[in-house]
VEXLUMSE-40935 format. One record per residue (C-alpha): residue number from 1; x, y, z. Coordinates in nm, 2 decimals. Layout:
N
- seq,xx,yy,zz
- NUM,X,Y,Z
...
end
This chain:
324
- seq,xx,yy,zz
- 1,9.53,8.19,9.43
- 2,9.22,8.09,9.23
- 3,9.08,8.45,9.26
- 4,9.38,8.59,9.06
- 5,9.36,8.31,8.80
- 6,8.99,8.42,8.75
- 7,9.10,8.79,8.72
- 8,9.36,8.69,8.46
- 9,9.11,8.50,8.26
- 10,8.86,8.79,8.27
- 11,9.14,9.03,8.14
- 12,9.22,8.82,7.83
- 13,9.18,9.03,7.52
- 14,9.12,9.35,7.72
- 15,9.48,9.49,7.68
- 16,9.44,9.69,8.00
- 17,9.73,9.95,8.04
- 18,9.83,10.02,8.39
- 19,10.09,10.29,8.48
- 20,10.35,10.22,8.74
- 21,10.51,10.55,8.83
- 22,10.79,10.40,9.03
- 23,10.92,10.23,8.72
- 24,11.29,10.20,8.82
- 25,11.22,10.03,9.15
- 26,11.33,9.66,9.16
- 27,11.00,9.53,9.30
- 28,10.81,9.71,9.02
- 29,11.04,9.57,8.76
- 30,11.01,9.21,8.89
- 31,10.63,9.25,8.89
- 32,10.65,9.38,8.54
- 33,10.84,9.07,8.43
- 34,10.57,8.85,8.57
- 35,10.28,9.06,8.43
- 36,10.44,9.04,8.08
- 37,10.50,8.67,8.10
- 38,10.18,8.56,8.27
- 39,9.90,8.81,8.18
- 40,9.78,9.04,7.90
- 41,9.80,9.35,8.12
- 42,10.04,9.61,7.96
- 43,10.26,9.77,8.23
- 44,10.35,10.14,8.15
- 45,10.66,10.23,8.35
- 46,10.77,10.59,8.43
- 47,11.14,10.64,8.45
- 48,11.47,10.63,8.25
- 49,11.40,10.42,7.94
- 50,11.76,10.30,7.91
- 51,11.78,10.18,8.28
- 52,11.45,10.01,8.26
- 53,11.53,9.84,7.93
- 54,11.86,9.71,8.04
- 55,11.72,9.56,8.36
- 56,11.43,9.39,8.19
- 57,11.64,9.26,7.90
- 58,11.87,9.09,8.16
- 59,11.55,8.93,8.30
- 60,11.46,8.81,7.95
- 61,11.18,9.06,7.89
- 62,11.22,9.22,7.55
- 63,10.87,9.36,7.49
- 64,10.51,9.36,7.62
- 65,10.56,9.68,7.83
- 66,10.60,10.05,7.77
- 67,10.82,10.32,7.92
- 68,10.75,10.69,7.94
- 69,11.02,10.94,8.05
- 70,10.84,11.23,8.22
- 71,11.15,11.44,8.16
- 72,11.11,11.41,7.78
- 73,10.74,11.36,7.72
- 74,10.63,11.49,7.38
- 75,10.28,11.60,7.50
- 76,10.41,11.76,7.82
- 77,10.27,12.11,7.75
- 78,9.93,11.96,7.67
- 79,9.94,11.78,8.00
- 80,10.03,12.10,8.18
- 81,9.74,12.28,8.03
- 82,9.50,11.99,8.11
- 83,9.62,11.99,8.47
- 84,9.57,12.37,8.51
- 85,9.22,12.34,8.37
- 86,9.13,12.05,8.60
- 87,9.25,12.23,8.91
- 88,9.05,12.54,8.81
- 89,9.24,12.82,8.97
- 90,9.40,12.61,9.24
- 91,9.73,12.56,9.04
- 92,9.92,12.80,8.81
- 93,10.08,12.69,8.49
- 94,10.42,12.72,8.66
- 95,10.31,12.51,8.95
- 96,10.16,12.25,8.72
- 97,10.48,12.22,8.52
- 98,10.69,12.19,8.84
- 99,10.47,11.92,8.99
- 100,10.46,11.71,8.67
- 101,10.84,11.72,8.65
- 102,10.90,11.65,9.02
- 103,10.61,11.41,9.12
- 104,10.56,11.09,8.92
- 105,10.23,11.03,9.09
- 106,10.08,11.35,8.95
- 107,10.22,11.26,8.61
- 108,10.08,10.90,8.63
- 109,9.74,11.03,8.75
- 110,9.73,11.27,8.45
- 111,9.79,10.98,8.22
- 112,9.49,10.80,8.37
- 113,9.27,11.12,8.37
- 114,9.35,11.18,8.00
- 115,9.26,10.82,7.91
- 116,9.61,10.73,7.80
- 117,9.62,10.45,8.05
- 118,9.34,10.26,8.23
- 119,9.47,10.28,8.59
- 120,9.76,10.34,8.82
- 121,9.95,10.15,9.10
- 122,10.20,10.33,9.32
- 123,10.32,10.35,9.68
- 124,10.62,10.12,9.68
- 125,10.84,10.42,9.77
- 126,10.57,10.68,9.83
- 127,10.33,10.74,10.12
- 128,9.96,10.67,10.09
- 129,9.89,11.05,10.09
- 130,10.13,11.10,9.80
- 131,9.95,10.84,9.60
- 132,9.59,10.92,9.69
- 133,9.60,11.30,9.69
- 134,9.65,11.35,9.32
- 135,9.39,11.09,9.24
- 136,9.13,11.27,9.46
- 137,9.23,11.61,9.31
- 138,9.23,11.51,8.95
- 139,9.04,11.18,8.89
- 140,8.79,11.25,9.17
- 141,8.50,11.03,9.28
- 142,8.22,10.88,9.06
- 143,7.89,11.06,9.03
- 144,7.68,11.02,9.35
- 145,7.99,10.90,9.54
- 146,8.13,11.15,9.79
- 147,8.44,10.98,9.92
- 148,8.68,10.70,9.84
- 149,8.73,10.41,10.07
- 150,8.97,10.12,10.11
- 151,8.87,9.75,10.11
- 152,9.08,9.44,10.17
- 153,9.02,9.11,9.99
- 154,9.07,8.83,10.25
- 155,9.16,8.49,10.11
- 156,9.23,8.16,10.28
- 157,9.21,7.85,10.06
- 158,8.88,7.87,9.88
- 159,8.74,8.12,10.13
- 160,8.70,8.48,10.01
- 161,8.57,8.78,10.20
- 162,8.58,9.16,10.17
- 163,8.66,9.39,10.47
- 164,8.60,9.76,10.46
- 165,8.69,10.04,10.53
- 166,9.02,9.94,10.67
- 167,9.24,10.22,10.53
- 168,9.09,10.56,10.44
- 169,8.80,10.69,10.65
- 170,8.88,10.73,11.02
- 171,8.54,10.77,11.17
- 172,8.27,10.76,10.90
- 173,7.93,10.89,10.98
- 174,7.61,10.69,10.89
- 175,7.59,10.82,10.53
- 176,7.96,10.75,10.47
- 177,7.93,10.40,10.62
- 178,7.63,10.33,10.39
- 179,7.83,10.45,10.09
- 180,8.12,10.23,10.19
- 181,7.89,9.93,10.21
- 182,7.75,9.99,9.86
- 183,8.09,10.04,9.70
- 184,8.22,9.74,9.88
- 185,7.94,9.53,9.72
- 186,8.06,9.65,9.38
- 187,8.42,9.55,9.46
- 188,8.31,9.21,9.60
- 189,8.13,9.13,9.27
- 190,8.44,9.21,9.08
- 191,8.62,8.93,9.28
- 192,8.34,8.69,9.22
- 193,8.20,8.72,9.57
- 194,7.82,8.74,9.60
- 195,7.78,9.03,9.85
- 196,7.60,8.95,10.17
- 197,7.68,9.27,10.37
- 198,7.71,9.27,10.75
- 199,7.72,9.61,10.92
- 200,7.94,9.54,11.22
- 201,7.91,9.67,11.57
- 202,7.96,9.56,11.93
- 203,7.58,9.51,11.94
- 204,7.35,9.27,11.76
- 205,6.99,9.38,11.70
- 206,6.97,9.61,12.01
- 207,7.17,9.40,12.25
- 208,7.39,9.71,12.31
- 209,7.34,10.08,12.29
- 210,7.53,10.40,12.23
- 211,7.62,10.65,11.96
- 212,7.83,10.40,11.76
- 213,7.54,10.15,11.76
- 214,7.29,10.42,11.64
- 215,7.53,10.51,11.36
- 216,7.55,10.15,11.23
- 217,7.17,10.11,11.25
- 218,7.12,10.44,11.06
- 219,7.38,10.34,10.80
- 220,7.21,10.01,10.74
- 221,6.88,10.19,10.68
- 222,7.04,10.44,10.44
- 223,7.21,10.16,10.24
- 224,6.88,9.97,10.22
- 225,6.70,10.28,10.09
- 226,6.97,10.35,9.83
- 227,7.01,9.99,9.72
- 228,6.71,9.78,9.81
- 229,6.85,9.51,9.58
- 230,7.14,9.44,9.81
- 231,7.14,9.18,10.09
- 232,7.25,9.39,10.39
- 233,7.18,9.37,10.76
- 234,7.30,9.54,11.08
- 235,7.38,9.60,11.34
- 236,7.56,9.27,11.39
- 237,7.84,9.15,11.60
- 238,8.11,8.96,11.41
- 239,8.02,8.62,11.55
- 240,7.66,8.67,11.46
- 241,7.76,8.78,11.11
- 242,8.00,8.49,11.05
- 243,7.89,8.19,11.26
- 244,7.56,8.02,11.16
- 245,7.48,7.88,11.50
- 246,7.54,8.21,11.67
- 247,7.34,8.39,11.41
- 248,7.04,8.16,11.48
- 249,7.05,8.27,11.84
- 250,7.13,8.64,11.80
- 251,6.97,8.73,11.47
- 252,6.71,8.47,11.38
- 253,6.55,8.54,11.04
- 254,6.83,8.75,10.91
- 255,6.92,8.68,10.54
- 256,7.28,8.79,10.61
- 257,7.37,8.68,10.97
- 258,7.58,8.36,10.97
- 259,7.66,8.38,10.60
- 260,7.81,8.73,10.55
- 261,8.07,8.77,10.28
- 262,8.13,9.15,10.31
- 263,8.21,9.29,10.65
- 264,8.17,9.67,10.70
- 265,8.35,9.80,11.01
- 266,8.22,10.10,11.20
- 267,8.55,10.28,11.19
- 268,8.91,10.25,11.07
- 269,9.04,10.14,11.41
- 270,8.82,9.83,11.41
- 271,8.87,9.77,11.04
- 272,9.25,9.79,11.05
- 273,9.28,9.58,11.36
- 274,9.03,9.33,11.23
- 275,9.20,9.26,10.90
- 276,9.54,9.22,11.07
- 277,9.40,8.97,11.32
- 278,9.25,8.77,11.04
- 279,9.58,8.79,10.85
- 280,9.82,8.71,11.14
- 281,9.61,8.47,11.36
- 282,9.36,8.34,11.11
- 283,9.60,8.27,10.83
- 284,9.42,8.48,10.57
- 285,9.61,8.66,10.29
- 286,9.51,9.02,10.29
- 287,9.52,9.19,9.95
- 288,9.48,9.56,9.93
- 289,9.37,9.81,10.02
- 290,9.16,9.84,9.70
- 291,9.05,10.20,9.66
- 292,8.68,10.23,9.59
- 293,8.47,10.51,9.45
- 294,8.71,10.68,9.21
- 295,8.61,10.76,8.85
- 296,8.91,10.56,8.73
- 297,9.11,10.31,8.93
- 298,9.42,10.42,9.13
- 299,9.56,10.19,9.40
- 300,9.81,10.23,9.67
- 301,10.09,9.98,9.76
- 302,10.24,9.94,10.11
- 303,10.60,10.06,10.12
- 304,10.68,9.72,10.27
- 305,10.53,9.54,9.96
- 306,10.71,9.27,9.76
- 307,10.69,9.20,9.39
- 308,10.40,8.96,9.44
- 309,10.20,9.23,9.60
- 310,10.27,9.47,9.31
- 311,10.17,9.20,9.06
- 312,9.84,9.12,9.24
- 313,9.74,9.49,9.29
- 314,9.81,9.56,8.93
- 315,9.58,9.27,8.83
- 316,9.31,9.41,9.06
- 317,9.35,9.76,8.91
- 318,9.32,9.62,8.56
- 319,9.01,9.43,8.66
- 320,8.86,9.75,8.81
- 321,8.93,9.93,8.49
- 322,8.75,9.66,8.29
- 323,8.47,9.62,8.54
- 324,8.39,9.99,8.53
end
């Protein structure tokens, strides 16, 4: 896909180091092979160095990656102390030592937090909660951001759109929805998408009514007030947001309707269903979810992912690290 060729080009000379905690997993190793051969991203694998080295040497990969064995990490005690300090009374030294030995996601997140790597990709054999929880506890969200959210890059040929939030926030209130819209604009720009943000609803400009419509209207106002520089409009039905002829009838004069590139769904049910319809019926490739709003990038794979998914999400994570 052209979008990933552009990401690769933007990463040249950056030497972004991305930790992959599930370093012995075959899909991770296949993605590592491709990352080493095709990009300048440096994969940092967690696991048994001998096992990983043997596998990659058989695949013709002799260097260009790093391996860290959490069981024999020279700076382990320093990491324990840093974790205890970060959790501020919520984790004892004994608990910190135990979790860093037993949970590769905590170990990987600490590498990110301490600035030893630039980002993390996990989830091939771990649940979303197992991947995201340590990131929220340790890396936390950026200043003035109260929550993380999940966006999908939707690609079909030369078409590129961003859908959010399809993964994290179940029923965001108006303030949360506004924040999701603003963070999605940042993600869209990273992918070379000029954000024209549609705040989606079952109503267009007062054609329907109810609490859900009111929420979207309020979210649009909040987002406008926070970021008056962004092109954002709502509430809009999807057809009015996407189809120029329908937009001319339902939302004349809108600078977003009929030409939206970023679609913000009112809740996770609509978002999750929407991206899967676009993927399965519309023929779009769905890449993500890309986690937004964290101080440093951490992204979550589906446990049903393949090596290509790992490769793409690692590129995205590296791009987020450089973009920040």
